[in-house]
Backbone as JSON Lines, residues from 0, in Angstrom:
{"i":0,"aa":"M","n":[28.26,76.66,127.79],"ca":[28.96,77.35,126.75],"c":[28.3,78.72,126.58]}
{"i":1,"aa":"P","n":[29.05,79.79,126.72],"ca":[28.45,81.12,126.54],"c":[28.34,81.48,125.06]}
{"i":2,"aa":"V","n":[27.26,82.16,124.71],"ca":[27.07,82.72,123.37],"c":[26.57,84.15,123.54]}
{"i":3,"aa":"I","n":[26.65,84.92,122.49],"ca":[26.04,86.25,122.48],"c":[24.9,86.2,121.49]}
{"i":4,"aa":"I","n":[23.71,86.54,121.96],"ca":[22.56,86.59,121.07],"c":[22.11,88.03,120.93]}
{"i":5,"aa":"S","n":[21.54,88.35,119.77],"ca":[21.02,89.69,119.55],"c":[19.81,89.62,118.65]}
{"i":6,"aa":"D","n":[18.99,90.67,118.74],"ca":[17.87,90.72,117.81],"c":[18.45,90.93,116.41]}
{"i":7,"aa":"I","n":[17.65,90.72,115.4],"ca":[18.15,90.72,114.03],"c":[18.71,92.08,113.61]}
{"i":8,"aa":"K","n":[18.24,93.17,114.22],"ca":[18.73,94.5,113.88],"c":[19.9,94.92,114.76]}
{"i":9,"aa":"G","n":[20.27,94.11,115.74],"ca":[21.41,94.39,116.59],"c":[21.18,95.45,117.66]}
{"i":10,"aa":"R","n":[19.93,95.78,117.93],"ca":[19.64,96.8,118.94],"c":[19.76,96.25,120.36]}
{"i":11,"aa":"N","n":[19.47,94.99,120.54],"ca":[19.55,94.34,121.85],"c":[20.51,93.17,121.74]}
{"i":12,"aa":"S","n":[21.34,92.98,122.76],"ca":[22.22,91.81,122.78],"c":[22.46,91.38,124.22]}
{"i":13,"aa":"K","n":[22.85,90.12,124.35],"ca":[23.08,89.58,125.69],"c":[24.02,88.39,125.6]}
{"i":14,"aa":"K","n":[24.99,88.35,126.51],"ca":[25.83,87.16,126.66],"c":[25.08,86.22,127.59]}
{"i":15,"aa":"I","n":[24.92,84.98,127.17],"ca":[24.06,84.04,127.89],"c":[24.59,82.62,127.72]}
{"i":16,"aa":"D","n":[24.36,81.78,128.7],"ca":[24.75,80.38,128.58],"c":[23.88,79.68,127.55]}
{"i":17,"aa":"A","n":[24.46,78.68,126.89],"ca":[23.73,77.9,125.89],"c":[24.01,76.42,126.11]}
{"i":18,"aa":"E","n":[23.02,75.61,125.81],"ca":[23.13,74.15,125.86],"c":[22.93,73.62,124.45]}
{"i":19,"aa":"I","n":[23.63,72.54,124.12],"ca":[23.49,71.88,122.82],"c":[22.39,70.83,122.93]}
{"i":20,"aa":"D","n":[21.51,70.8,121.93],"ca":[20.45,69.78,121.87],"c":[20.45,69.17,120.47]}
{"i":21,"aa":"T","n":[21.19,68.07,120.3],"ca":[21.29,67.43,118.99],"c":[19.98,66.79,118.56]}
{"i":22,"aa":"G","n":[19.06,66.6,119.49],"ca":[17.75,66.03,119.15],"c":[16.71,67.08,118.85]}
{"i":23,"aa":"G","n":[17.02,68.34,119.1],"ca":[16.07,69.42,118.86],"c":[16.22,69.99,117.46]}
{"i":24,"aa":"G","n":[15.15,70.04,116.71],"ca":[15.21,70.53,115.35],"c":[15.41,72.02,115.23]}
{"i":25,"aa":"I","n":[14.99,72.76,116.25],"ca":[15.08,74.22,116.2],"c":[15.64,74.74,117.52]}
{"i":26,"aa":"S","n":[16.34,75.85,117.45],"ca":[16.93,76.47,118.63],"c":[15.86,77.26,119.38]}
{"i":27,"aa":"S","n":[16.17,77.62,120.64],"ca":[15.22,78.39,121.43],"c":[15.94,79.35,122.37]}
{"i":28,"aa":"I","n":[15.21,80.41,122.74],"ca":[15.74,81.41,123.67],"c":[14.73,81.62,124.79]}
{"i":29,"aa":"P","n":[15.2,82.16,125.93],"ca":[14.29,82.39,127.05],"c":[13.12,83.3,126.67]}
{"i":30,"aa":"A","n":[11.93,82.92,127.12],"ca":[10.71,83.67,126.83],"c":[10.8,85.11,127.33]}
{"i":31,"aa":"D","n":[11.49,85.34,128.45],"ca":[11.58,86.71,128.96],"c":[12.34,87.63,128.01]}
{"i":32,"aa":"L","n":[13.31,87.08,127.25],"ca":[14.01,87.91,126.26],"c":[13.1,88.25,125.08]}
{"i":33,"aa":"V","n":[12.29,87.29,124.67],"ca":[11.33,87.56,123.59],"c":[10.45,88.74,123.98]}
{"i":34,"aa":"K","n":[9.99,88.74,125.22],"ca":[9.11,89.8,125.69],"c":[9.85,91.13,125.89]}
{"i":35,"aa":"S","n":[10.99,91.1,126.57],"ca":[11.69,92.35,126.86],"c":[12.28,92.99,125.6]}
{"i":36,"aa":"W","n":[12.65,92.18,124.61],"ca":[13.16,92.72,123.35],"c":[12.03,93.04,122.38]}
{"i":37,"aa":"D","n":[10.8,92.69,122.76],"ca":[9.63,92.94,121.92],"c":[9.81,92.36,120.51]}
{"i":38,"aa":"L","n":[10.27,91.1,120.47],"ca":[10.5,90.45,119.18],"c":[9.18,90.2,118.46]}
{"i":39,"aa":"I","n":[9.2,90.39,117.17],"ca":[8.01,90.18,116.34],"c":[8.14,88.81,115.67]}
{"i":40,"aa":"P","n":[7.1,87.99,115.74],"ca":[7.19,86.67,115.1],"c":[7.43,86.78,113.6]}
{"i":41,"aa":"F","n":[8.31,85.92,113.1],"ca":[8.6,85.82,111.68],"c":[7.56,84.95,110.99]}
{"i":42,"aa":"E","n":[7.16,83.88,111.69],"ca":[6.14,82.95,111.22],"c":[5.69,82.11,112.4]}
{"i":43,"aa":"S","n":[4.74,81.23,112.19],"ca":[4.36,80.29,113.24],"c":[4.28,78.9,112.63]}
{"i":44,"aa":"I","n":[4.5,77.89,113.47],"ca":[4.5,76.5,113.01],"c":[3.71,75.64,113.99]}
{"i":45,"aa":"D","n":[3.26,74.5,113.51],"ca":[2.71,73.47,114.38],"c":[3.84,72.52,114.7]}
{"i":46,"aa":"A","n":[4.2,72.43,115.96],"ca":[5.33,71.6,116.37],"c":[4.86,70.52,117.34]}
{"i":47,"aa":"R","n":[5.51,69.37,117.25],"ca":[5.2,68.28,118.16],"c":[6.16,68.35,119.34]}
{"i":48,"aa":"G","n":[5.62,68.33,120.53],"ca":[6.44,68.39,121.74],"c":[6.96,67.03,122.14]}
{"i":49,"aa":"T","n":[7.61,67.0,123.28],"ca":[8.23,65.79,123.8],"c":[7.25,64.63,123.93]}
{"i":50,"aa":"F","n":[6.02,64.93,124.31],"ca":[5.05,63.86,124.55],"c":[4.11,63.64,123.37]}
{"i":51,"aa":"G","n":[4.45,64.19,122.21],"ca":[3.7,63.93,120.99],"c":[2.56,64.87,120.69]}
{"i":52,"aa":"A","n":[2.22,65.77,121.6],"ca":[1.11,66.7,121.37],"c":[1.58,67.85,120.48]}
{"i":53,"aa":"F","n":[0.71,68.29,119.56],"ca":[1.03,69.41,118.69],"c":[0.63,70.73,119.35]}
{"i":54,"aa":"K","n":[1.44,71.75,119.07],"ca":[1.19,73.08,119.62],"c":[1.66,74.1,118.58]}
{"i":55,"aa":"Q","n":[0.93,75.19,118.43],"ca":[1.36,76.23,117.51],"c":[2.37,77.13,118.23]}
{"i":56,"aa":"L","n":[3.52,77.34,117.59],"ca":[4.6,78.13,118.17],"c":[5.0,79.26,117.24]}
{"i":57,"aa":"N","n":[5.32,80.41,117.82],"ca":[5.86,81.52,117.04],"c":[7.34,81.31,116.81]}
{"i":58,"aa":"I","n":[7.8,81.69,115.63],"ca":[9.22,81.62,115.26],"c":[9.74,83.05,115.19]}
{"i":59,"aa":"Y","n":[10.91,83.27,115.78],"ca":[11.57,84.57,115.76],"c":[12.93,84.39,115.1]}
{"i":60,"aa":"V","n":[13.49,85.47,114.57],"ca":[14.82,85.41,113.96],"c":[15.77,86.27,114.78]}
{"i":61,"aa":"I","n":[16.9,85.67,115.16],"ca":[17.92,86.36,115.95],"c":[19.29,86.08,115.35]}
{"i":62,"aa":"R","n":[20.31,86.67,115.95],"ca":[21.7,86.34,115.61],"c":[22.33,85.67,116.82]}
{"i":63,"aa":"V","n":[23.16,84.67,116.54],"ca":[23.89,83.95,117.59],"c":[25.37,84.03,117.26]}
{"i":64,"aa":"K","n":[26.18,84.49,118.22],"ca":[27.63,84.55,118.03],"c":[28.3,83.6,119.01]}
{"i":65,"aa":"F","n":[29.16,82.74,118.47],"ca":[29.89,81.76,119.28],"c":[31.28,82.29,119.63]}
{"i":66,"aa":"D","n":[31.91,81.66,120.63],"ca":[33.26,82.06,121.06],"c":[34.28,82.02,119.94]}
{"i":67,"aa":"N","n":[34.07,81.13,118.94],"ca":[35.01,81.04,117.84],"c":[34.82,82.16,116.81]}
{"i":68,"aa":"G","n":[33.89,83.09,117.09],"ca":[33.66,84.23,116.23],"c":[32.6,84.03,115.16]}
{"i":69,"aa":"R","n":[32.13,82.81,114.98],"ca":[31.12,82.55,113.96],"c":[29.78,83.12,114.4]}
{"i":70,"aa":"I","n":[29.1,83.75,113.44],"ca":[27.8,84.36,113.69],"c":[26.78,83.74,112.74]}
{"i":71,"aa":"F","n":[25.64,83.38,113.28],"ca":[24.57,82.77,112.49],"c":[23.27,83.52,112.71]}
{"i":72,"aa":"K","n":[22.52,83.66,111.63],"ca":[21.13,84.09,111.73],"c":[20.35,82.82,112.02]}
{"i":73,"aa":"A","n":[19.51,82.82,113.04],"ca":[18.82,81.59,113.44],"c":[17.35,81.83,113.72]}
{"i":74,"aa":"K","n":[16.53,80.9,113.27],"ca":[15.13,80.88,113.67],"c":[15.06,80.2,115.03]}
{"i":75,"aa":"V","n":[14.31,80.81,115.95],"ca":[14.2,80.28,117.31],"c":[12.75,80.32,117.78]}
{"i":76,"aa":"I","n":[12.47,79.49,118.77],"ca":[11.2,79.54,119.49],"c":[11.5,79.95,120.92]}
{"i":77,"aa":"E","n":[10.46,80.18,121.71],"ca":[10.63,80.52,123.13],"c":[10.85,79.26,123.95]}
{"i":78,"aa":"N","n":[11.62,79.37,125.04],"ca":[11.72,78.29,126.01],"c":[11.48,78.84,127.41]}
{"i":79,"aa":"N","n":[11.32,77.95,128.36],"ca":[11.09,78.35,129.76],"c":[12.34,78.14,130.61]}
{"i":80,"aa":"H","n":[13.51,78.27,129.99],"ca":[14.77,78.09,130.7],"c":[15.51,79.42,130.76]}
{"i":81,"aa":"P","n":[16.49,79.54,131.65],"ca":[17.28,80.78,131.71],"c":[18.47,80.75,130.75]}
{"i":82,"aa":"F","n":[18.46,79.84,129.77],"ca":[19.57,79.69,128.84],"c":[19.04,79.44,127.43]}
{"i":83,"aa":"V","n":[19.93,79.58,126.46],"ca":[19.62,79.32,125.05],"c":[19.81,77.82,124.8]}
{"i":84,"aa":"I","n":[18.99,77.27,123.93],"ca":[19.17,75.89,123.48],"c":[19.52,75.94,122.0]}
{"i":85,"aa":"I","n":[20.68,75.39,121.66],"ca":[21.14,75.37,120.27],"c":[20.71,74.05,119.65]}
{"i":86,"aa":"G","n":[19.8,74.13,118.7],"ca":[19.27,72.94,118.03],"c":[19.95,72.69,116.69]}
{"i":87,"aa":"R","n":[19.43,71.69,115.97],"ca":[20.05,71.28,114.71],"c":[19.99,72.35,113.62]}
{"i":88,"aa":"N","n":[19.02,73.28,113.68],"ca":[18.99,74.31,112.65],"c":[20.26,75.16,112.66]}
{"i":89,"aa":"V","n":[20.93,75.27,113.78],"ca":[22.23,75.95,113.86],"c":[23.37,74.94,113.78]}
{"i":90,"aa":"L","n":[23.25,73.83,114.5],"ca":[24.32,72.83,114.52],"c":[24.63,72.28,113.13]}
{"i":91,"aa":"N","n":[23.62,72.17,112.27],"ca":[23.84,71.63,110.92],"c":[24.7,72.54,110.05]}
{"i":92,"aa":"Q","n":[25.01,73.73,110.52],"ca":[25.88,74.65,109.8],"c":[27.31,74.62,110.35]}
{"i":93,"aa":"M","n":[27.54,73.75,111.35],"ca":[28.83,73.68,112.02],"c":[29.29,72.23,112.07]}
{"i":94,"aa":"I","n":[30.52,72.05,112.54],"ca":[31.03,70.71,112.82],"c":[31.12,70.57,114.33]}
{"i":95,"aa":"L","n":[30.5,69.52,114.85],"ca":[30.48,69.25,116.29],"c":[31.34,68.04,116.57]}
{"i":96,"aa":"Y","n":[32.37,68.21,117.38],"ca":[33.19,67.11,117.85],"c":[32.83,66.86,119.31]}
{"i":97,"aa":"A","n":[32.39,65.65,119.6],"ca":[31.98,65.32,120.97],"c":[32.93,64.29,121.56]}
{"i":98,"aa":"D","n":[33.4,64.54,122.77],"ca":[34.23,63.6,123.53],"c":[33.43,63.18,124.74]}
{"i":99,"aa":"G","n":[32.64,62.11,124.57],"ca":[31.77,61.62,125.64],"c":[32.51,61.31,126.92]}
{"i":100,"aa":"P","n":[33.56,60.46,126.86],"ca":[34.28,60.13,128.1],"c":[34.91,61.36,128.76]}
{"i":101,"aa":"G","n":[35.37,62.3,127.94],"ca":[36.0,63.51,128.47],"c":[35.01,64.59,128.83]}
{"i":102,"aa":"K","n":[33.72,64.32,128.53],"ca":[32.64,65.27,128.82],"c":[32.94,66.67,128.28]}
{"i":103,"aa":"S","n":[33.36,66.7,127.01],"ca":[33.63,67.98,126.37],"c":[33.23,67.92,124.9]}
{"i":104,"aa":"F","n":[33.15,69.08,124.29],"ca":[32.84,69.15,122.87],"c":[33.48,70.39,122.28]}
{"i":105,"aa":"T","n":[33.6,70.38,120.96],"ca":[34.14,71.51,120.22],"c":[33.22,71.79,119.04]}
{"i":106,"aa":"L","n":[32.94,73.05,118.79],"ca":[32.18,73.47,117.62],"c":[33.1,74.24,116.69]}
{"i":107,"aa":"E","n":[33.05,73.9,115.42],"ca":[33.85,74.62,114.42],"c":[32.95,75.15,113.34]}
């Protein structure tokens, strides 16, 4: 699913693929964008990873625009993927319809 992300001031933007992660509490963006956009951390948190270990992570604030035109201000962390991961901090502001057998979903 493509989304458009931008820094909070709208100086940098990029259309990029995104994956939904209903198990992820917070959304994330590729680390290379954090660096190239020179994003400044909003805060840092101690987060537990997949295997239970805690790690301190920087939180950044960006804007995310979906194909349906909805725009959200979102707190994100860095990821090591070439795509955005949309976590519950954004999903909880929308309605997600999932069609498992049809392998499709809709966000409203």
